[in-house]
C-alpha positions as a Markdown table, in Angstrom:
| # | Residue | x | y | z |
|---|---|---|---|---|
| 1 | Met | -4.2 | -2.5 | 0.8 |
| 2 | Ile | -6.3 | -0.2 | 3.0 |
| 3 | Arg | -6.8 | 3.5 | 3.1 |
| 4 | Val | -4.5 | 5.5 | 5.4 |
| 5 | Asp | -5.3 | 9.0 | 6.4 |
| 6 | Arg | -2.2 | 11.0 | 5.4 |
| 7 | Tyr | -3.0 | 13.5 | 8.1 |
| 8 | Arg | -4.1 | 11.2 | 10.9 |
| 9 | Lys | -3.0 | 12.1 | 14.4 |
| 10 | Ser | -1.1 | 10.5 | 17.3 |
| 11 | Asn | -1.3 | 12.0 | 20.7 |
| 12 | Gly | -3.2 | 14.9 | 19.3 |
| 13 | Glu | -0.6 | 15.8 | 16.7 |
| 14 | Val | -0.5 | 15.1 | 12.9 |
| 15 | Ile | 2.0 | 12.4 | 12.1 |
| 16 | Lys | 4.8 | 14.0 | 10.0 |
| 17 | Pro | 8.5 | 14.8 | 10.1 |
| 18 | Ser | 9.8 | 17.8 | 12.1 |
| 19 | Asp | 9.3 | 21.4 | 10.9 |
| 20 | Ser | 13.1 | 21.6 | 10.4 |
| 21 | Trp | 12.9 | 18.8 | 7.8 |
| 22 | Phe | 10.0 | 20.5 | 6.0 |
| 23 | Glu | 12.1 | 23.7 | 5.8 |
| 24 | Leu | 15.1 | 21.8 | 4.3 |
| 25 | Ala | 12.7 | 19.9 | 1.9 |
| 26 | Gly | 11.2 | 23.2 | 0.8 |
| 27 | Asn | 14.7 | 24.6 | 0.0 |
| 28 | Lys | 15.7 | 21.4 | -1.8 |
| 29 | Thr | 12.4 | 21.5 | -3.9 |
| 30 | Glu | 13.3 | 25.1 | -4.9 |
| 31 | Thr | 16.7 | 23.9 | -6.0 |
| 32 | Ala | 15.2 | 21.0 | -7.9 |
| 33 | Ile | 12.9 | 23.3 | -9.8 |
| 34 | Glu | 15.7 | 25.7 | -10.6 |
| 35 | Glu | 18.0 | 22.9 | -11.8 |
| 36 | Gly | 15.3 | 21.0 | -13.7 |
| 37 | Lys | 15.8 | 17.5 | -15.0 |
| 38 | Asp | 19.5 | 17.7 | -14.2 |
| 39 | His | 18.8 | 17.9 | -10.5 |
| 40 | Asn | 20.6 | 15.2 | -8.5 |
| 41 | Val | 18.1 | 14.0 | -5.9 |
| 42 | Thr | 19.7 | 13.8 | -2.5 |
| 43 | Asn | 18.9 | 11.4 | 0.4 |
| 44 | Leu | 16.9 | 14.0 | 2.3 |
| 45 | Tyr | 13.7 | 12.2 | 1.3 |
| 46 | Lys | 14.8 | 9.2 | 3.4 |
| 47 | Asp | 16.0 | 11.2 | 6.4 |
| 48 | Arg | 15.6 | 9.6 | 9.8 |
| 49 | Gln | 12.7 | 12.0 | 10.5 |
| 50 | Val | 10.9 | 10.8 | 7.4 |
| 51 | Lys | 11.4 | 7.1 | 8.1 |
| 52 | Met | 10.2 | 7.4 | 11.7 |
| 53 | Ala | 7.1 | 9.3 | 10.6 |
| 54 | Leu | 6.3 | 6.9 | 7.7 |
| 55 | Glu | 6.6 | 3.9 | 10.0 |
| 56 | Lys | 4.1 | 5.5 | 12.4 |
| 57 | Leu | 1.7 | 6.8 | 9.7 |
| 58 | Phe | 1.4 | 3.4 | 8.0 |
| 59 | His | 1.2 | 1.4 | 11.2 |
| 60 | Asp | 4.6 | -0.2 | 10.7 |
| 61 | Lys | 3.2 | -1.8 | 7.5 |
| 62 | Cys | 3.9 | -1.6 | 3.8 |
| 63 | Ala | 1.5 | 0.9 | 2.3 |
| 64 | Tyr | 0.7 | -1.4 | -0.5 |
| 65 | Cys | 0.7 | -5.1 | 0.7 |
| 66 | Glu | 0.3 | -4.5 | 4.4 |
| 67 | Thr | 3.2 | -6.7 | 5.4 |
| 68 | Lys | 4.9 | -5.7 | 8.7 |
| 69 | Leu | 8.0 | -3.7 | 8.0 |
| 70 | Val | 11.3 | -5.1 | 9.1 |
| 71 | Ala | 13.4 | -2.6 | 11.0 |
| 72 | Gly | 15.7 | -0.8 | 8.6 |
| 73 | Asp | 14.9 | -3.2 | 5.7 |
| 74 | Trp | 12.2 | -1.2 | 3.8 |
| 75 | Asp | 12.1 | 1.6 | 1.3 |
| 76 | Val | 10.9 | 5.2 | 1.4 |
| 77 | Glu | 8.9 | 5.0 | -1.8 |
| 78 | His | 8.0 | 7.8 | -4.2 |
| 79 | Tyr | 4.4 | 7.3 | -5.4 |
| 80 | Arg | 5.3 | 9.4 | -8.4 |
| 81 | Pro | 8.8 | 8.2 | -9.4 |
| 82 | Lys | 11.5 | 10.7 | -8.8 |
| 83 | Gly | 14.1 | 9.8 | -11.5 |
| 84 | Arg | 12.3 | 8.4 | -14.5 |
| 85 | Val | 8.9 | 7.0 | -15.6 |
| 86 | Ala | 8.8 | 3.5 | -17.2 |
| 87 | Glu | 5.8 | 4.4 | -19.4 |
| 88 | Arg | 7.4 | 7.6 | -20.8 |
| 89 | Pro | 11.1 | 7.3 | -21.8 |
| 90 | Asp | 11.1 | 11.1 | -22.4 |
| 91 | His | 9.9 | 11.9 | -18.9 |
| 92 | Pro | 12.6 | 13.2 | -16.5 |
| 93 | Gly | 10.8 | 11.8 | -13.5 |
| 94 | Tyr | 8.9 | 13.8 | -11.0 |
| 95 | Tyr | 12.1 | 15.3 | -9.5 |
| 96 | Trp | 10.2 | 18.3 | -8.2 |
| 97 | Leu | 8.2 | 16.0 | -5.9 |
| 98 | Ala | 11.3 | 14.1 | -4.6 |
| 99 | Tyr | 11.1 | 15.9 | -1.2 |
| 100 | Thr | 7.3 | 16.3 | -1.0 |
| 101 | Trp | 5.9 | 14.6 | 2.1 |
| 102 | Glu | 2.6 | 13.6 | 0.3 |
| 103 | Asn | 4.6 | 11.7 | -2.3 |
| 104 | Leu | 6.5 | 9.5 | 0.2 |
| 105 | Tyr | 5.3 | 6.1 | 1.3 |
| 106 | Ala | 6.6 | 3.2 | 3.4 |
| 107 | Ser | 7.1 | 0.2 | 1.2 |
| 108 | Cys | 8.5 | -3.2 | 1.5 |
| 109 | Thr | 11.3 | -4.1 | -1.0 |
| 110 | Phe | 9.1 | -6.7 | -2.6 |
| 111 | Cys | 6.5 | -4.1 | -3.6 |
| 112 | Asn | 8.9 | -1.3 | -4.5 |
| 113 | Gln | 11.8 | -3.2 | -6.2 |
| 114 | Arg | 11.8 | -5.8 | -8.8 |
| 115 | Arg | 12.1 | -9.2 | -7.0 |
| 116 | Lys | 11.6 | -12.7 | -8.2 |
| 117 | Asp | 8.8 | -14.8 | -6.6 |
| 118 | Gln | 11.1 | -17.5 | -5.2 |
| 119 | Ser | 10.2 | -21.2 | -5.1 |
| 120 | Arg | 8.1 | -22.7 | -2.4 |
| 121 | Tyr | 8.3 | -26.3 | -1.0 |
| 122 | Asn | 5.1 | -27.3 | -2.7 |
| 123 | Asp | 5.6 | -25.0 | -5.7 |
| 124 | Pro | 9.3 | -25.1 | -6.9 |
| 125 | Arg | 8.9 | -22.7 | -9.7 |
| 126 | Thr | 10.8 | -19.4 | -9.6 |
| 127 | Leu | 8.5 | -16.8 | -11.1 |
| 128 | Pro | 9.6 | -13.7 | -13.0 |
| 129 | Ala | 10.7 | -10.5 | -11.2 |
| 130 | Glu | 8.0 | -8.0 | -10.6 |
| 131 | Gly | 7.7 | -4.8 | -8.5 |
| 132 | Lys | 7.0 | -1.1 | -8.9 |
| 133 | Leu | 10.4 | 0.6 | -9.4 |
| 134 | Asp | 9.6 | 3.5 | -11.8 |
| 135 | Gln | 6.2 | 2.4 | -13.1 |
| 136 | Phe | 3.5 | 4.9 | -13.0 |
| 137 | Pro | 0.8 | 4.4 | -15.6 |
| 138 | Ile | -2.0 | 6.9 | -16.0 |
| 139 | Glu | -5.3 | 6.8 | -17.9 |
| 140 | Asp | -4.3 | 9.2 | -20.7 |
| 141 | Glu | -0.7 | 10.1 | -21.5 |
| 142 | Ala | -1.9 | 13.4 | -22.9 |
| 143 | His | -2.5 | 14.5 | -19.3 |
| 144 | Arg | 0.9 | 13.4 | -18.0 |
| 145 | Ala | 2.6 | 16.1 | -15.8 |
| 146 | Met | 6.0 | 16.6 | -17.4 |
| 147 | Lys | 7.4 | 19.5 | -15.5 |
| 148 | Pro | 6.8 | 21.6 | -12.3 |
| 149 | Gly | 3.5 | 23.5 | -12.5 |
| 150 | Asp | 1.7 | 21.0 | -14.6 |
| 151 | Asp | -1.7 | 19.9 | -13.2 |
| 152 | Leu | -1.2 | 16.6 | -11.3 |
| 153 | Ser | -5.0 | 16.3 | -10.8 |
| 154 | Lys | -5.5 | 15.6 | -14.5 |
| 155 | Glu | -3.3 | 12.5 | -14.5 |
| 156 | Arg | -5.7 | 9.9 | -13.1 |
| 157 | Pro | -3.0 | 7.3 | -12.0 |
| 158 | Leu | -3.9 | 3.7 | -12.5 |
| 159 | Leu | -1.9 | 2.8 | -9.4 |
| 160 | Leu | -4.2 | 3.2 | -6.4 |
| 161 | Asp | -3.1 | 5.6 | -3.8 |
| 162 | Pro | -3.4 | 4.3 | -0.3 |
| 163 | Cys | -3.8 | 7.8 | 1.0 |
| 164 | Gly | -6.0 | 9.2 | -1.7 |
| 165 | Asp | -8.2 | 6.4 | -2.9 |
| 166 | Glu | -10.4 | 3.8 | -1.3 |
| 167 | Pro | -8.5 | 0.5 | -2.0 |
| 168 | Glu | -11.1 | -1.7 | -0.3 |
| 169 | Asn | -13.7 | -0.7 | -2.8 |
| 170 | His | -11.5 | -2.2 | -5.6 |
| 171 | Phe | -10.2 | -5.5 | -4.1 |
| 172 | Thr | -11.6 | -8.8 | -2.8 |
| 173 | Tyr | -9.9 | -12.0 | -1.6 |
| 174 | Asp | -10.5 | -15.7 | -1.9 |
| 175 | Ile | -10.1 | -18.5 | 0.7 |
| 176 | Gln | -6.7 | -19.3 | -0.7 |
| 177 | Gly | -5.5 | -15.8 | 0.3 |
| 178 | Gln | -5.3 | -14.4 | -3.2 |
| 179 | Leu | -6.2 | -10.9 | -4.1 |
| 180 | His | -8.6 | -10.1 | -7.0 |
| 181 | Pro | -10.2 | -7.0 | -8.5 |
| 182 | Val | -13.8 | -6.6 | -7.4 |
| 183 | Ser | -14.6 | -6.3 | -11.1 |
| 184 | Pro | -12.4 | -7.6 | -13.9 |
| 185 | Asp | -12.9 | -4.3 | -15.7 |
| 186 | Asp | -11.4 | -2.3 | -12.9 |
| 187 | Arg | -8.2 | -1.1 | -14.5 |
| 188 | Phe | -7.1 | 0.5 | -11.2 |
| 189 | Ala | -7.2 | -2.7 | -9.3 |
| 190 | Val | -5.7 | -4.8 | -12.1 |
| 191 | Glu | -2.8 | -2.4 | -12.6 |
| 192 | Thr | -2.1 | -2.0 | -8.9 |
| 193 | Ile | -2.0 | -5.7 | -8.4 |
| 194 | Arg | 0.5 | -6.0 | -11.3 |
| 195 | Ile | 2.7 | -3.0 | -10.5 |
| 196 | Cys | 3.2 | -3.9 | -6.8 |
| 197 | His | 3.3 | -7.7 | -7.3 |
| 198 | Leu | 0.4 | -8.2 | -4.9 |
| 199 | Arg | -0.2 | -11.8 | -6.0 |
| 200 | Arg | 3.2 | -13.2 | -5.0 |
| 201 | Arg | 3.0 | -16.5 | -3.3 |
| 202 | Arg | 4.5 | -15.7 | 0.2 |
| 203 | Leu | 2.2 | -12.8 | 0.4 |
| 204 | Arg | -0.8 | -15.0 | -0.5 |
| 205 | Asp | 0.2 | -17.5 | 2.1 |
| 206 | Ser | 0.5 | -14.9 | 4.8 |
| 207 | Arg | -3.0 | -13.5 | 4.0 |
| 208 | Val | -4.6 | -17.0 | 4.0 |
| 209 | Arg | -3.7 | -17.5 | 7.7 |
| 210 | Ile | -5.6 | -14.3 | 8.6 |
| 211 | Ile | -8.5 | -15.2 | 6.4 |
| 212 | Ile | -8.9 | -18.7 | 8.0 |
| 213 | Ile | -8.7 | -17.2 | 11.5 |
| 214 | Val | -11.3 | -14.5 | 10.8 |
| 215 | Ser | -13.5 | -16.9 | 9.0 |
| 216 | Lys | -13.6 | -19.1 | 12.1 |
| 217 | Leu | -14.2 | -16.0 | 14.3 |
| 218 | Met | -17.2 | -15.1 | 12.1 |
| 219 | Arg | -18.6 | -18.6 | 12.3 |
| 220 | Asn | -18.3 | -18.6 | 16.1 |
| 221 | Ile | -19.9 | -15.2 | 16.3 |
| 222 | Gln | -22.9 | -16.5 | 14.4 |
| 223 | Leu | -23.1 | -19.6 | 16.6 |
| 224 | Ala | -23.0 | -17.4 | 19.7 |
| 225 | Arg | -25.7 | -15.1 | 18.3 |
| 226 | Glu | -27.9 | -18.2 | 17.6 |
| 227 | Val | -27.7 | -19.3 | 21.2 |
| 228 | Glu | -27.8 | -15.8 | 22.6 |
| 229 | Glu | -24.4 | -16.0 | 24.3 |
| 230 | Ser | -23.9 | -12.2 | 24.4 |
| 231 | Glu | -20.8 | -12.3 | 26.6 |
| 232 | Val | -19.2 | -14.8 | 24.2 |
| 233 | Met | -20.1 | -12.6 | 21.3 |
| 234 | Lys | -18.6 | -9.6 | 23.0 |
| 235 | Gly | -15.3 | -11.4 | 23.5 |
| 236 | Leu | -15.3 | -12.7 | 19.9 |
| 237 | Phe | -16.0 | -9.2 | 18.5 |
| 238 | Ser | -13.1 | -7.8 | 20.5 |
| 239 | Ile | -10.8 | -10.3 | 18.9 |
| 240 | Leu | -12.3 | -9.5 | 15.5 |
| 241 | Asp | -11.6 | -5.8 | 16.1 |
| 242 | Glu | -7.9 | -6.7 | 16.5 |
| 243 | Tyr | -7.7 | -8.4 | 13.2 |
| 244 | Thr | -9.5 | -5.7 | 11.3 |
| 245 | Ala | -7.8 | -2.8 | 12.9 |
| 246 | Pro | -5.6 | -0.6 | 10.6 |
| 247 | Ser | -2.5 | -1.6 | 12.5 |
| 248 | Ser | -3.0 | -5.3 | 11.9 |
| 249 | Pro | -1.2 | -7.1 | 9.0 |
| 250 | Tyr | -3.5 | -7.8 | 6.1 |
| 251 | Ala | -6.4 | -5.9 | 7.6 |
| 252 | Gly | -7.9 | -5.6 | 4.1 |
| 253 | Ala | -8.2 | -9.4 | 3.9 |
| 254 | Ala | -9.7 | -9.6 | 7.4 |
| 255 | Arg | -12.2 | -6.9 | 6.6 |
| 256 | Ser | -13.2 | -8.7 | 3.4 |
| 257 | Val | -14.1 | -11.8 | 5.4 |
| 258 | Lys | -16.0 | -9.8 | 8.0 |
| 259 | Lys | -18.0 | -8.1 | 5.2 |
| 260 | Asn | -19.0 | -11.3 | 3.5 |
| 261 | Pro | -18.2 | -14.4 | 5.6 |
| 262 | Glu | -20.6 | -16.6 | 3.6 |
| 263 | Ala | -18.5 | -16.2 | 0.5 |
| 264 | Phe | -15.4 | -17.7 | 2.2 |
| 265 | Arg | -17.3 | -20.6 | 3.8 |
| 266 | Gln | -18.8 | -21.5 | 0.4 |
| 267 | Glu | -15.3 | -21.7 | -1.1 |
| 268 | Lys | -13.9 | -24.3 | 1.3 |
């Protein structure tokens, strides 16, 4: 997971749905507030305009695990769940945020839904189903926003927000491609990994390929530096920039290797 600027621009314009969608969303939000917990959330939140903007905003990647999105086969995810909250059976869900652009994220189905970690050739176990669904734990339930107008800033969500937090300060990786909290006491990292199922095996195996490539790149950059091959270094850095760019799959893992290449060589 890496940070994504919610208001980043493309061709000089902020990436977002059309003004007409925002007008419709504003009207629907007013209706939701009037109807309260009985409001039936419509599909406006996953309108074509929204999906196109989310794909662009999140670099065609899942906001949580950074896996490339498959055309059409991904979810418009509500950071704050729209229908119910797993940690509070008495919560109606954040229905009043169902059409709020800042509450919508691009997510793969494996992060957003409950899916089993299916067996692998060298690991035939089928592991229990995990995934976000309607989970949204916060530090103190006394500060949970229960209705429109309640102060969301008091909630302190334990699920890291790719657009509001700095995820790379919370996570590190190992040479096997697995994701870990930088500190075992970091509840935000621990809960985010659990909620979004970020340690599933296929995801781990996809990250490890990037980690190995970037580790080799860093080693070759060091060798080129030692023999003062500036042109070679320049070319290698250009390749490294591609792997660590926001648009690249598992850029967080690649950046972790770039930041501390020695740690990955020591783990081989």
